[in-house]
Biopython code that builds the backbone (N, CA, C, O; Angstrom):
import numpy as np
from Bio.PDB.StructureBuilder import StructureBuilder

atoms = [
    (1, "ALA", "N", (-17.271, 9.543, 109.189)),
    (1, "ALA", "CA", (-16.757, 10.452, 108.171)),
    (1, "ALA", "C", (-15.701, 9.741, 107.338)),
    (1, "ALA", "O", (-14.998, 8.851, 107.818)),
    (2, "SER", "N", (-15.608, 10.152, 106.092)),
    (2, "SER", "CA", (-14.653, 9.537, 105.177)),
    (2, "SER", "C", (-13.810, 10.612, 104.501)),
    (2, "SER", "O", (-14.320, 11.688, 104.186)),
    (3, "PRO", "N", (-12.517, 10.335, 104.273)),
    (3, "PRO", "CA", (-11.669, 11.292, 103.565)),
    (3, "PRO", "C", (-11.802, 11.181, 102.039)),
    (3, "PRO", "O", (-11.262, 12.016, 101.314)),
    (4, "PHE", "N", (-12.505, 10.171, 101.552)),
    (4, "PHE", "CA", (-12.582, 9.929, 100.119)),
    (4, "PHE", "C", (-13.606, 10.858, 99.468)),
    (4, "PHE", "O", (-14.753, 10.938, 99.906)),
    (5, "TRP", "N", (-13.182, 11.551, 98.429)),
    (5, "TRP", "CA", (-13.939, 12.641, 97.827)),
    (5, "TRP", "C", (-15.340, 12.274, 97.371)),
    (5, "TRP", "O", (-16.254, 13.088, 97.503)),
    (6, "LEU", "N", (-15.535, 11.090, 96.845)),
    (6, "LEU", "CA", (-16.851, 10.715, 96.327)),
    (6, "LEU", "C", (-17.587, 9.738, 97.237)),
    (6, "LEU", "O", (-18.551, 9.093, 96.824)),
    (7, "SER", "N", (-17.127, 9.639, 98.463)),
    (7, "SER", "CA", (-17.806, 8.801, 99.444)),
    (7, "SER", "C", (-19.094, 9.484, 99.897)),
    (7, "SER", "O", (-19.170, 10.711, 99.968)),
    (8, "MET", "N", (-20.086, 8.682, 100.196)),
    (8, "MET", "CA", (-21.335, 9.243, 100.713)),
    (8, "MET", "C", (-21.113, 9.929, 102.054)),
    (8, "MET", "O", (-21.869, 10.831, 102.414)),
    (9, "SER", "N", (-20.098, 9.524, 102.796)),
    (9, "SER", "CA", (-19.866, 10.112, 104.117)),
    (9, "SER", "C", (-18.659, 11.043, 104.155)),
    (9, "SER", "O", (-18.145, 11.341, 105.234)),
    (10, "GLN", "N", (-18.200, 11.506, 102.995)),
    (10, "GLN", "CA", (-17.087, 12.453, 102.957)),
    (10, "GLN", "C", (-17.501, 13.761, 103.629)),
    (10, "GLN", "O", (-18.585, 14.290, 103.380)),
    (11, "GLY", "N", (-16.621, 14.265, 104.479)),
    (11, "GLY", "CA", (-16.868, 15.566, 105.094)),
    (11, "GLY", "C", (-17.684, 15.544, 106.367)),
    (11, "GLY", "O", (-17.909, 16.598, 106.961)),
    (12, "GLY", "N", (-18.128, 14.398, 106.801)),
    (12, "GLY", "CA", (-18.897, 14.351, 108.041)),
    (12, "GLY", "C", (-19.720, 13.087, 108.160)),
    (12, "GLY", "O", (-19.788, 12.281, 107.232)),
    (13, "ASP", "N", (-20.335, 12.927, 109.295)),
    (13, "ASP", "CA", (-21.170, 11.758, 109.531)),
    (13, "ASP", "C", (-22.458, 11.870, 108.728)),
    (13, "ASP", "O", (-22.967, 12.968, 108.504)),
    (14, "ARG", "N", (-22.971, 10.749, 108.305)),
    (14, "ARG", "CA", (-24.193, 10.690, 107.502)),
    (14, "ARG", "C", (-25.094, 9.587, 108.015)),
    (14, "ARG", "O", (-24.636, 8.632, 108.642)),
    (15, "LEU", "N", (-26.363, 9.727, 107.744)),
    (15, "LEU", "CA", (-27.343, 8.686, 108.003)),
    (15, "LEU", "C", (-27.512, 7.893, 106.715)),
    (15, "LEU", "O", (-27.707, 8.476, 105.649)),
    (16, "ARG", "N", (-27.441, 6.586, 106.803)),
    (16, "ARG", "CA", (-27.591, 5.741, 105.617)),
    (16, "ARG", "C", (-28.941, 5.048, 105.648)),
    (16, "ARG", "O", (-29.336, 4.459, 106.654)),
    (17, "MET", "N", (-29.640, 5.133, 104.522)),
    (17, "MET", "CA", (-30.912, 4.433, 104.353)),
    (17, "MET", "C", (-30.799, 3.574, 103.102)),
    (17, "MET", "O", (-30.358, 4.055, 102.058)),
    (18, "ASP", "N", (-31.187, 2.321, 103.195)),
    (18, "ASP", "CA", (-31.156, 1.438, 102.036)),
    (18, "ASP", "C", (-32.581, 1.114, 101.603)),
    (18, "ASP", "O", (-33.275, 0.314, 102.232)),
    (19, "ALA", "N", (-32.993, 1.747, 100.529)),
    (19, "ALA", "CA", (-34.301, 1.441, 99.937)),
    (19, "ALA", "C", (-34.069, 0.337, 98.912)),
    (19, "ALA", "O", (-33.361, 0.540, 97.926)),
    (20, "ILE", "N", (-34.654, -0.810, 99.139)),
    (20, "ILE", "CA", (-34.406, -1.968, 98.280)),
    (20, "ILE", "C", (-35.709, -2.393, 97.617)),
    (20, "ILE", "O", (-36.749, -2.512, 98.265)),
    (21, "TRP", "N", (-35.627, -2.617, 96.325)),
    (21, "TRP", "CA", (-36.781, -3.057, 95.543)),
    (21, "TRP", "C", (-36.622, -4.545, 95.251)),
    (21, "TRP", "O", (-35.624, -4.972, 94.670)),
    (22, "ILE", "N", (-37.615, -5.323, 95.658)),
    (22, "ILE", "CA", (-37.638, -6.749, 95.341)),
    (22, "ILE", "C", (-38.910, -6.995, 94.539)),
    (22, "ILE", "O", (-40.015, -6.740, 95.016)),
    (23, "ASP", "N", (-38.746, -7.483, 93.343)),
    (23, "ASP", "CA", (-39.880, -7.707, 92.453)),
    (23, "ASP", "C", (-40.101, -9.214, 92.311)),
    (23, "ASP", "O", (-39.484, -9.872, 91.474)),
    (24, "TRP", "N", (-40.977, -9.734, 93.131)),
    (24, "TRP", "CA", (-41.237, -11.170, 93.100)),
    (24, "TRP", "C", (-41.960, -11.578, 91.825)),
    (24, "TRP", "O", (-41.890, -12.736, 91.414)),
    (25, "SER", "N", (-42.659, -10.628, 91.195)),
    (25, "SER", "CA", (-43.413, -10.963, 89.983)),
    (25, "SER", "C", (-42.518, -10.996, 88.745)),
    (25, "SER", "O", (-42.868, -11.617, 87.742)),
    (26, "GLY", "N", (-41.363, -10.328, 88.814)),
    (26, "GLY", "CA", (-40.462, -10.290, 87.671)),
    (26, "GLY", "C", (-40.854, -9.283, 86.609)),
    (26, "GLY", "O", (-40.256, -9.257, 85.533)),
    (27, "THR", "N", (-41.847, -8.451, 86.891)),
    (27, "THR", "CA", (-42.316, -7.506, 85.873)),
    (27, "THR", "C", (-41.583, -6.168, 85.916)),
    (27, "THR", "O", (-41.524, -5.465, 84.907)),
    (28, "GLY", "N", (-41.021, -5.805, 87.078)),
    (28, "GLY", "CA", (-40.373, -4.499, 87.206)),
    (28, "GLY", "C", (-41.374, -3.368, 87.325)),
    (28, "GLY", "O", (-40.997, -2.197, 87.346)),
    (29, "LYS", "N", (-42.629, -3.710, 87.403)),
    (29, "LYS", "CA", (-43.697, -2.713, 87.455)),
    (29, "LYS", "C", (-43.594, -1.870, 88.726)),
    (29, "LYS", "O", (-43.410, -2.399, 89.823)),
    (30, "ASP", "N", (-43.711, -0.593, 88.567)),
    (30, "ASP", "CA", (-43.730, 0.383, 89.658)),
    (30, "ASP", "C", (-42.393, 0.585, 90.361)),
    (30, "ASP", "O", (-42.352, 1.225, 91.411)),
    (31, "GLN", "N", (-41.308, 0.063, 89.818)),
    (31, "GLN", "CA", (-40.003, 0.271, 90.439)),
    (31, "GLN", "C", (-39.658, 1.752, 90.475)),
    (31, "GLN", "O", (-39.209, 2.255, 91.505)),
    (32, "LEU", "N", (-39.858, 2.448, 89.382)),
    (32, "LEU", "CA", (-39.537, 3.869, 89.327)),
    (32, "LEU", "C", (-40.379, 4.653, 90.329)),
    (32, "LEU", "O", (-39.868, 5.551, 90.998)),
    (33, "ALA", "N", (-41.654, 4.325, 90.438)),
    (33, "ALA", "CA", (-42.522, 5.012, 91.394)),
    (33, "ALA", "C", (-42.051, 4.775, 92.828)),
    (33, "ALA", "O", (-42.094, 5.683, 93.658)),
    (34, "TYR", "N", (-41.611, 3.574, 93.111)),
    (34, "TYR", "CA", (-41.117, 3.235, 94.449)),
    (34, "TYR", "C", (-39.932, 4.120, 94.825)),
    (34, "TYR", "O", (-39.920, 4.729, 95.895)),
    (35, "TYR", "N", (-38.935, 4.190, 93.940)),
    (35, "TYR", "CA", (-37.749, 4.990, 94.243)),
    (35, "TYR", "C", (-38.046, 6.484, 94.191)),
    (35, "TYR", "O", (-37.475, 7.251, 94.966)),
    (36, "THR", "N", (-38.917, 6.904, 93.303)),
    (36, "THR", "CA", (-39.246, 8.318, 93.184)),
    (36, "THR", "C", (-39.771, 8.871, 94.501)),
    (36, "THR", "O", (-39.457, 10.009, 94.850)),
    (37, "ASP", "N", (-40.543, 8.116, 95.224)),
    (37, "ASP", "CA", (-41.036, 8.564, 96.544)),
    (37, "ASP", "C", (-39.878, 8.862, 97.488)),
    (37, "ASP", "O", (-39.893, 9.872, 98.191)),
    (38, "PHE", "N", (-38.881, 7.992, 97.509)),
    (38, "PHE", "CA", (-37.715, 8.226, 98.368)),
    (38, "PHE", "C", (-36.936, 9.445, 97.906)),
    (38, "PHE", "O", (-36.568, 10.294, 98.718)),
    (39, "TRP", "N", (-36.679, 9.537, 96.599)),
    (39, "TRP", "CA", (-35.901, 10.655, 96.070)),
    (39, "TRP", "C", (-36.573, 11.986, 96.373)),
    (39, "TRP", "O", (-35.913, 12.950, 96.760)),
    (40, "GLU", "N", (-37.881, 12.031, 96.195)),
    (40, "GLU", "CA", (-38.614, 13.283, 96.430)),
    (40, "GLU", "C", (-38.490, 13.717, 97.886)),
    (40, "GLU", "O", (-38.329, 14.903, 98.173)),
    (41, "THR", "N", (-38.564, 12.772, 98.788)),
    (41, "THR", "CA", (-38.453, 13.080, 100.214)),
    (41, "THR", "C", (-37.027, 13.455, 100.607)),
    (41, "THR", "O", (-36.812, 14.444, 101.308)),
    (42, "LEU", "N", (-36.057, 12.665, 100.155)),
    (42, "LEU", "CA", (-34.681, 12.847, 100.598)),
    (42, "LEU", "C", (-33.922, 13.948, 99.867)),
    (42, "LEU", "O", (-32.903, 14.428, 100.363)),
    (43, "MET", "N", (-34.401, 14.349, 98.701)),
    (43, "MET", "CA", (-33.692, 15.364, 97.926)),
    (43, "MET", "C", (-34.457, 16.677, 97.859)),
    (43, "MET", "O", (-34.282, 17.463, 96.928)),
    (44, "GLY", "N", (-35.298, 16.906, 98.845)),
    (44, "GLY", "CA", (-36.030, 18.162, 98.881)),
    (44, "GLY", "C", (-35.103, 19.333, 99.149)),
    (44, "GLY", "O", (-33.913, 19.161, 99.410)),
    (45, "GLU", "N", (-35.663, 20.500, 99.080)),
    (45, "GLU", "CA", (-34.886, 21.717, 99.292)),
    (45, "GLU", "C", (-34.181, 21.680, 100.648)),
    (45, "GLU", "O", (-34.798, 21.400, 101.675)),
    (46, "GLY", "N", (-32.882, 21.966, 100.631)),
    (46, "GLY", "CA", (-32.107, 22.005, 101.858)),
    (46, "GLY", "C", (-31.573, 20.660, 102.312)),
    (46, "GLY", "O", (-30.845, 20.581, 103.301)),
    (47, "MET", "N", (-31.927, 19.610, 101.602)),
    (47, "MET", "CA", (-31.436, 18.284, 101.973)),
    (47, "MET", "C", (-30.108, 18.033, 101.268)),
    (47, "MET", "O", (-29.908, 18.463, 100.132)),
    (48, "ASP", "N", (-29.218, 17.346, 101.937)),
    (48, "ASP", "CA", (-27.893, 17.049, 101.403)),
    (48, "ASP", "C", (-27.803, 15.545, 101.173)),
    (48, "ASP", "O", (-27.037, 14.855, 101.846)),
    (49, "CYS", "N", (-28.581, 15.040, 100.227)),
    (49, "CYS", "CA", (-28.699, 13.598, 99.997)),
    (49, "CYS", "C", (-27.684, 13.130, 98.967)),
    (49, "CYS", "O", (-27.600, 13.674, 97.866)),
    (50, "ARG", "N", (-26.916, 12.118, 99.338)),
    (50, "ARG", "CA", (-25.952, 11.495, 98.431)),
    (50, "ARG", "C", (-26.361, 10.043, 98.221)),
    (50, "ARG", "O", (-26.369, 9.245, 99.158)),
    (51, "LEU", "N", (-26.697, 9.719, 96.996)),
    (51, "LEU", "CA", (-27.090, 8.352, 96.686)),
    (51, "LEU", "C", (-25.859, 7.484, 96.471)),
    (51, "LEU", "O", (-24.800, 7.975, 96.078)),
    (52, "HIS", "N", (-26.007, 6.201, 96.730)),
    (52, "HIS", "CA", (-24.926, 5.238, 96.528)),
    (52, "HIS", "C", (-24.644, 5.142, 95.030)),
    (52, "HIS", "O", (-25.568, 4.952, 94.240)),
    (53, "TRP", "N", (-23.388, 5.271, 94.635)),
    (53, "TRP", "CA", (-23.001, 5.271, 93.226)),
    (53, "TRP", "C", (-23.360, 3.959, 92.526)),
    (53, "TRP", "O", (-23.579, 3.949, 91.315)),
    (54, "GLY", "N", (-23.421, 2.874, 93.261)),
    (54, "GLY", "CA", (-23.660, 1.575, 92.636)),
    (54, "GLY", "C", (-25.080, 1.074, 92.747)),
    (54, "GLY", "O", (-25.358, -0.082, 92.428)),
    (55, "LYS", "N", (-25.986, 1.930, 93.196)),
    (55, "LYS", "CA", (-27.385, 1.509, 93.347)),
    (55, "LYS", "C", (-28.261, 2.327, 92.413)),
    (55, "LYS", "O", (-27.759, 3.153, 91.650)),
    (56, "ARG", "N", (-29.539, 2.107, 92.468)),
    (56, "ARG", "CA", (-30.494, 2.800, 91.569)),
    (56, "ARG", "C", (-30.466, 4.297, 91.827)),
    (56, "ARG", "O", (-30.697, 4.751, 92.948)),
    (57, "MET", "N", (-30.182, 5.057, 90.782)),
    (57, "MET", "CA", (-30.171, 6.519, 90.867)),
    (57, "MET", "C", (-31.129, 7.061, 89.809)),
    (57, "MET", "O", (-31.433, 6.376, 88.832)),
    (58, "PRO", "N", (-31.602, 8.289, 90.006)),
    (58, "PRO", "CA", (-32.403, 8.904, 88.934)),
    (58, "PRO", "C", (-31.539, 9.055, 87.683)),
    (58, "PRO", "O", (-30.314, 9.128, 87.775)),
    (59, "SER", "N", (-32.162, 9.099, 86.548)),
    (59, "SER", "CA", (-31.427, 9.355, 85.307)),
    (59, "SER", "C", (-30.962, 10.807, 85.296)),
    (59, "SER", "O", (-31.616, 11.666, 85.889)),
    (60, "PRO", "N", (-29.852, 11.093, 84.637)),
    (60, "PRO", "CA", (-29.384, 12.473, 84.572)),
    (60, "PRO", "C", (-30.468, 13.385, 83.987)),
    (60, "PRO", "O", (-31.047, 13.095, 82.940)),
    (61, "GLY", "N", (-30.722, 14.472, 84.678)),
    (61, "GLY", "CA", (-31.730, 15.424, 84.227)),
    (61, "GLY", "C", (-33.124, 15.187, 84.780)),
    (61, "GLY", "O", (-34.024, 15.997, 84.558)),
    (62, "ASP", "N", (-33.317, 14.068, 85.511)),
    (62, "ASP", "CA", (-34.637, 13.802, 86.096)),
    (62, "ASP", "C", (-34.957, 14.821, 87.179)),
    (62, "ASP", "O", (-34.094, 15.180, 87.980)),
    (63, "ARG", "N", (-36.176, 15.276, 87.199)),
    (63, "ARG", "CA", (-36.673, 16.139, 88.265)),
    (63, "ARG", "C", (-37.059, 15.215, 89.413)),
    (63, "ARG", "O", (-37.954, 14.383, 89.263)),
    (64, "VAL", "N", (-36.388, 15.353, 90.567)),
    (64, "VAL", "CA", (-36.617, 14.421, 91.673)),
    (64, "VAL", "C", (-37.428, 15.031, 92.810)),
    (64, "VAL", "O", (-37.884, 14.317, 93.703)),
    (65, "SER", "N", (-37.603, 16.321, 92.781)),
    (65, "SER", "CA", (-38.472, 16.980, 93.760)),
    (65, "SER", "C", (-38.919, 18.294, 93.141)),
    (65, "SER", "O", (-38.566, 18.607, 92.004)),
    (66, "LYS", "N", (-39.686, 19.049, 93.885)),
    (66, "LYS", "CA", (-40.175, 20.334, 93.357)),
    (66, "LYS", "C", (-39.037, 21.300, 93.075)),
    (66, "LYS", "O", (-39.171, 22.182, 92.227)),
    (67, "THR", "N", (-37.921, 21.147, 93.774)),
    (67, "THR", "CA", (-36.823, 22.103, 93.645)),
    (67, "THR", "C", (-35.518, 21.510, 93.133)),
    (67, "THR", "O", (-34.558, 22.249, 92.913)),
    (68, "VAL", "N", (-35.456, 20.200, 92.939)),
    (68, "VAL", "CA", (-34.185, 19.556, 92.608)),
    (68, "VAL", "C", (-34.275, 18.752, 91.312)),
    (68, "VAL", "O", (-35.186, 17.948, 91.114)),
    (69, "THR", "N", (-33.299, 18.996, 90.440)),
    (69, "THR", "CA", (-33.089, 18.181, 89.246)),
    (69, "THR", "C", (-31.792, 17.408, 89.467)),
    (69, "THR", "O", (-30.775, 17.983, 89.853)),
    (70, "TYR", "N", (-31.838, 16.106, 89.220)),
    (70, "TYR", "CA", (-30.657, 15.268, 89.437)),
    (70, "TYR", "C", (-29.745, 15.406, 88.229)),
    (70, "TYR", "O", (-29.909, 14.723, 87.218)),
    (71, "ASP", "N", (-28.793, 16.297, 88.359)),
    (71, "ASP", "CA", (-27.866, 16.573, 87.270)),
    (71, "ASP", "C", (-26.490, 16.875, 87.854)),
    (71, "ASP", "O", (-26.285, 16.759, 89.063)),
    (72, "LEU", "N", (-25.561, 17.256, 87.007)),
    (72, "LEU", "CA", (-24.209, 17.529, 87.477)),
    (72, "LEU", "C", (-24.191, 18.668, 88.502)),
    (72, "LEU", "O", (-23.414, 18.629, 89.456)),
    (73, "GLY", "N", (-25.027, 19.662, 88.312)),
    (73, "GLY", "CA", (-25.104, 20.758, 89.285)),
    (73, "GLY", "C", (-25.492, 20.260, 90.667)),
    (73, "GLY", "O", (-24.926, 20.691, 91.671)),
    (74, "TYR", "N", (-26.467, 19.345, 90.717)),
    (74, "TYR", "CA", (-26.867, 18.771, 92.006)),
    (74, "TYR", "C", (-25.718, 17.973, 92.610)),
    (74, "TYR", "O", (-25.413, 18.118, 93.794)),
    (75, "LEU", "N", (-25.078, 17.126, 91.795)),
    (75, "LEU", "CA", (-23.976, 16.310, 92.308)),
    (75, "LEU", "C", (-22.856, 17.189, 92.863)),
    (75, "LEU", "O", (-22.282, 16.877, 93.907)),
    (76, "LYS", "N", (-22.547, 18.272, 92.180)),
    (76, "LYS", "CA", (-21.507, 19.185, 92.672)),
    (76, "LYS", "C", (-21.933, 19.858, 93.974)),
    (76, "LYS", "O", (-21.090, 20.171, 94.814)),
    (77, "SER", "N", (-23.215, 20.078, 94.143)),
    (77, "SER", "CA", (-23.682, 20.728, 95.376)),
    (77, "SER", "C", (-23.574, 19.820, 96.596)),
    (77, "SER", "O", (-23.423, 20.303, 97.718)),
    (78, "VAL", "N", (-23.651, 18.502, 96.382)),
    (78, "VAL", "CA", (-23.578, 17.577, 97.520)),
    (78, "VAL", "C", (-22.217, 16.892, 97.654)),
    (78, "VAL", "O", (-21.916, 16.301, 98.691)),
    (79, "TYR", "N", (-21.403, 16.970, 96.615)),
    (79, "TYR", "CA", (-20.034, 16.443, 96.661)),
    (79, "TYR", "C", (-19.075, 17.609, 96.419)),
    (79, "TYR", "O", (-18.744, 17.897, 95.269)),
    (80, "PRO", "N", (-18.627, 18.279, 97.466)),
    (80, "PRO", "CA", (-17.802, 19.486, 97.313)),
    (80, "PRO", "C", (-16.502, 19.271, 96.540)),
    (80, "PRO", "O", (-15.970, 20.226, 95.973)),
    (81, "MET", "N", (-15.981, 18.055, 96.502)),
    (81, "MET", "CA", (-14.721, 17.784, 95.809)),
    (81, "MET", "C", (-14.922, 17.217, 94.398)),
    (81, "MET", "O", (-13.961, 16.781, 93.764)),
    (82, "LEU", "N", (-16.146, 17.222, 93.913)),
    (82, "LEU", "CA", (-16.415, 16.630, 92.611)),
    (82, "LEU", "C", (-15.686, 17.356, 91.479)),
    (82, "LEU", "O", (-15.169, 16.703, 90.572)),
    (83, "ASP", "N", (-15.632, 18.675, 91.510)),
    (83, "ASP", "CA", (-14.901, 19.406, 90.469)),
    (83, "ASP", "C", (-13.438, 18.973, 90.417)),
    (83, "ASP", "O", (-12.885, 18.758, 89.339)),
    (84, "LYS", "N", (-12.823, 18.850, 91.577)),
    (84, "LYS", "CA", (-11.416, 18.425, 91.645)),
    (84, "LYS", "C", (-11.269, 16.990, 91.120)),
    (84, "LYS", "O", (-10.324, 16.687, 90.392)),
    (85, "TRP", "N", (-12.200, 16.118, 91.492)),
    (85, "TRP", "CA", (-12.158, 14.742, 91.020)),
    (85, "TRP", "C", (-12.300, 14.692, 89.497)),
    (85, "TRP", "O", (-11.571, 13.952, 88.835)),
    (86, "LEU", "N", (-13.230, 15.470, 88.936)),
    (86, "LEU", "CA", (-13.421, 15.498, 87.490)),
    (86, "LEU", "C", (-12.182, 16.039, 86.782)),
    (86, "LEU", "O", (-11.830, 15.581, 85.695)),
    (87, "GLU", "N", (-11.529, 17.012, 87.403)),
    (87, "GLU", "CA", (-10.288, 17.546, 86.845)),
    (87, "GLU", "C", (-9.201, 16.464, 86.802)),
    (87, "GLU", "O", (-8.519, 16.301, 85.790)),
    (88, "LEU", "N", (-9.048, 15.733, 87.901)),
    (88, "LEU", "CA", (-8.060, 14.648, 87.938)),
    (88, "LEU", "C", (-8.419, 13.530, 86.965)),
    (88, "LEU", "O", (-7.537, 12.948, 86.334)),
    (89, "ARG", "N", (-9.688, 13.233, 86.844)),
    (89, "ARG", "CA", (-10.139, 12.213, 85.891)),
    (89, "ARG", "C", (-9.757, 12.622, 84.470)),
    (89, "ARG", "O", (-9.266, 11.809, 83.687)),
    (90, "ARG", "N", (-9.987, 13.881, 84.156)),
    (90, "ARG", "CA", (-9.670, 14.410, 82.831)),
    (90, "ARG", "C", (-8.156, 14.371, 82.564)),
    (90, "ARG", "O", (-7.726, 14.016, 81.467)),
    (91, "GLU", "N", (-7.365, 14.733, 83.560)),
    (91, "GLU", "CA", (-5.908, 14.718, 83.421)),
    (91, "GLU", "C", (-5.361, 13.304, 83.228)),
    (91, "GLU", "O", (-4.441, 13.086, 82.440)),
    (92, "ASN", "N", (-5.935, 12.353, 83.955)),
    (92, "ASN", "CA", (-5.429, 10.983, 83.934)),
    (92, "ASN", "C", (-6.053, 10.104, 82.853)),
    (92, "ASN", "O", (-5.554, 9.014, 82.571)),
    (93, "ASP", "N", (-7.136, 10.573, 82.253)),
    (93, "ASP", "CA", (-7.795, 9.811, 81.177)),
    (93, "ASP", "C", (-8.284, 10.782, 80.094)),
    (93, "ASP", "O", (-9.484, 10.867, 79.830)),
    (94, "PRO", "N", (-7.354, 11.510, 79.474)),
    (94, "PRO", "CA", (-7.762, 12.528, 78.506)),
    (94, "PRO", "C", (-8.490, 11.971, 77.281)),
    (94, "PRO", "O", (-9.252, 12.688, 76.633)),
    (95, "ASP", "N", (-8.262, 10.714, 76.967)),
    (95, "ASP", "CA", (-8.915, 10.100, 75.810)),
    (95, "ASP", "C", (-10.168, 9.308, 76.190)),
    (95, "ASP", "O", (-10.752, 8.624, 75.349)),
    (96, "ASN", "N", (-10.573, 9.402, 77.440)),
    (96, "ASN", "CA", (-11.790, 8.743, 77.942)),
    (96, "ASN", "C", (-11.784, 7.228, 77.743)),
    (96, "ASN", "O", (-12.817, 6.622, 77.459)),
    (97, "ILE", "N", (-10.615, 6.636, 77.895)),
    (97, "ILE", "CA", (-10.485, 5.183, 77.758)),
    (97, "ILE", "C", (-11.298, 4.464, 78.837)),
    (97, "ILE", "O", (-11.899, 3.423, 78.570)),
    (98, "PHE", "N", (-11.318, 5.014, 80.051)),
    (98, "PHE", "CA", (-11.995, 4.365, 81.174)),
    (98, "PHE", "C", (-13.377, 4.963, 81.448)),
    (98, "PHE", "O", (-13.936, 4.761, 82.526)),
    (99, "LEU", "N", (-13.918, 5.685, 80.497)),
    (99, "LEU", "CA", (-15.220, 6.335, 80.654)),
    (99, "LEU", "C", (-16.292, 5.531, 79.932)),
    (99, "LEU", "O", (-16.145, 5.199, 78.755)),
    (100, "SER", "N", (-17.362, 5.224, 80.640)),
    (100, "SER", "CA", (-18.478, 4.523, 80.000)),
    (100, "SER", "C", (-19.527, 5.548, 79.566)),
    (100, "SER", "O", (-19.522, 6.693, 80.017)),
    (101, "GLU", "N", (-20.406, 5.120, 78.702)),
    (101, "GLU", "CA", (-21.506, 5.987, 78.269)),
    (101, "GLU", "C", (-22.357, 6.391, 79.479)),
    (101, "GLU", "O", (-22.808, 7.532, 79.581)),
    (102, "TYR", "N", (-22.564, 5.458, 80.371)),
    (102, "TYR", "CA", (-23.360, 5.700, 81.583)),
    (102, "TYR", "C", (-22.795, 6.873, 82.377)),
    (102, "TYR", "O", (-23.527, 7.810, 82.694)),
    (103, "TRP", "N", (-21.497, 6.834, 82.703)),
    (103, "TRP", "CA", (-20.898, 7.888, 83.522)),
    (103, "TRP", "C", (-20.687, 9.179, 82.738)),
    (103, "TRP", "O", (-20.700, 10.263, 83.322)),
    (104, "ALA", "N", (-20.496, 9.077, 81.438)),
    (104, "ALA", "CA", (-20.388, 10.295, 80.623)),
    (104, "ALA", "C", (-21.666, 11.121, 80.754)),
    (104, "ALA", "O", (-21.613, 12.350, 80.806)),
    (105, "LYS", "N", (-22.804, 10.448, 80.807)),
    (105, "LYS", "CA", (-24.083, 11.166, 80.949)),
    (105, "LYS", "C", (-24.194, 11.812, 82.327)),
    (105, "LYS", "O", (-24.582, 12.976, 82.430)),
    (106, "TYR", "N", (-23.864, 11.083, 83.376)),
    (106, "TYR", "CA", (-23.984, 11.641, 84.728)),
    (106, "TYR", "C", (-23.039, 12.816, 84.952)),
    (106, "TYR", "O", (-23.399, 13.790, 85.614)),
    (107, "PHE", "N", (-21.837, 12.724, 84.404)),
    (107, "PHE", "CA", (-20.838, 13.771, 84.633)),
    (107, "PHE", "C", (-20.765, 14.777, 83.488)),
    (107, "PHE", "O", (-19.882, 15.634, 83.454)),
    (108, "GLU", "N", (-21.715, 14.659, 82.542)),
    (108, "GLU", "CA", (-21.818, 15.604, 81.417)),
    (108, "GLU", "C", (-20.468, 15.777, 80.708)),
    (108, "GLU", "O", (-19.992, 16.890, 80.486)),
    (109, "ILE", "N", (-19.875, 14.632, 80.365)),
    (109, "ILE", "CA", (-18.589, 14.616, 79.681)),
    (109, "ILE", "C", (-18.818, 14.275, 78.209)),
    (109, "ILE", "O", (-19.366, 13.221, 77.885)),
    (110, "GLU", "N", (-18.402, 15.156, 77.342)),
    (110, "GLU", "CA", (-18.525, 14.868, 75.912)),
    (110, "GLU", "C", (-17.496, 13.810, 75.548)),
    (110, "GLU", "O", (-16.332, 13.878, 75.944)),
    (111, "SER", "N", (-17.957, 12.838, 74.785)),
    (111, "SER", "CA", (-17.075, 11.755, 74.380)),
    (111, "SER", "C", (-17.577, 11.171, 73.074)),
    (111, "SER", "O", (-18.589, 11.610, 72.528)),
    (112, "ASP", "N", (-16.857, 10.179, 72.582)),
    (112, "ASP", "CA", (-17.291, 9.490, 71.366)),
    (112, "ASP", "C", (-18.624, 8.790, 71.557)),
    (112, "ASP", "O", (-19.302, 8.473, 70.579)),
    (113, "TRP", "N", (-19.009, 8.543, 72.807)),
    (113, "TRP", "CA", (-20.305, 7.905, 73.069)),
    (113, "TRP", "C", (-21.436, 8.763, 72.523)),
    (113, "TRP", "O", (-22.468, 8.250, 72.091)),
    (114, "ASP", "N", (-21.226, 10.100, 72.549)),
    (114, "ASP", "CA", (-22.262, 11.002, 72.082)),
    (114, "ASP", "C", (-22.545, 10.821, 70.583)),
    (114, "ASP", "O", (-23.604, 11.219, 70.099)),
    (115, "MET", "N", (-21.610, 10.227, 69.863)),
    (115, "MET", "CA", (-21.760, 10.046, 68.423)),
    (115, "MET", "C", (-22.459, 8.734, 68.087)),
    (115, "MET", "O", (-22.857, 8.523, 66.942)),
    (116, "CYS", "N", (-22.611, 7.860, 69.061)),
    (116, "CYS", "CA", (-23.209, 6.547, 68.804)),
    (116, "CYS", "C", (-24.716, 6.665, 68.655)),
    (116, "CYS", "O", (-25.394, 5.662, 68.434)),
]
sb = StructureBuilder()
sb.init_structure("model")
sb.init_model(0)
sb.init_chain("A")
sb.init_seg("    ")
for serial, (resi, resn, name, xyz) in enumerate(atoms, 1):
    if name == "N":
        sb.init_residue(resn, " ", resi, " ")
    sb.init_atom(name, np.array(xyz, "f"), 0.0, 1.0, " ", f" {name:<3s}", serial, name[0])
structure = sb.get_structure()
């Protein structure tokens, strides 16, 4: 268990699985299909799956199973302290100096990136 709010193991013990894609051909072909199989299985109804923040994740808004869309609502459902973290992020970075376009999309934060 971890006390850190956005840790995969915050709030209790977790099972960790590392799905790794190695593309010896260099084409990247079928990478999305490979991960989609894992996401569909691990993010089904009633599953409390937390993906590693620094690894391959579905794009914001992707439907990852019959019942789950990978969006801010899903992230809040599996990270109970995410609202508090987003509040602190907003307080400490009101001008979004440390916000990238990538994370603005995942956390549904309006920023100047939206104008690009």
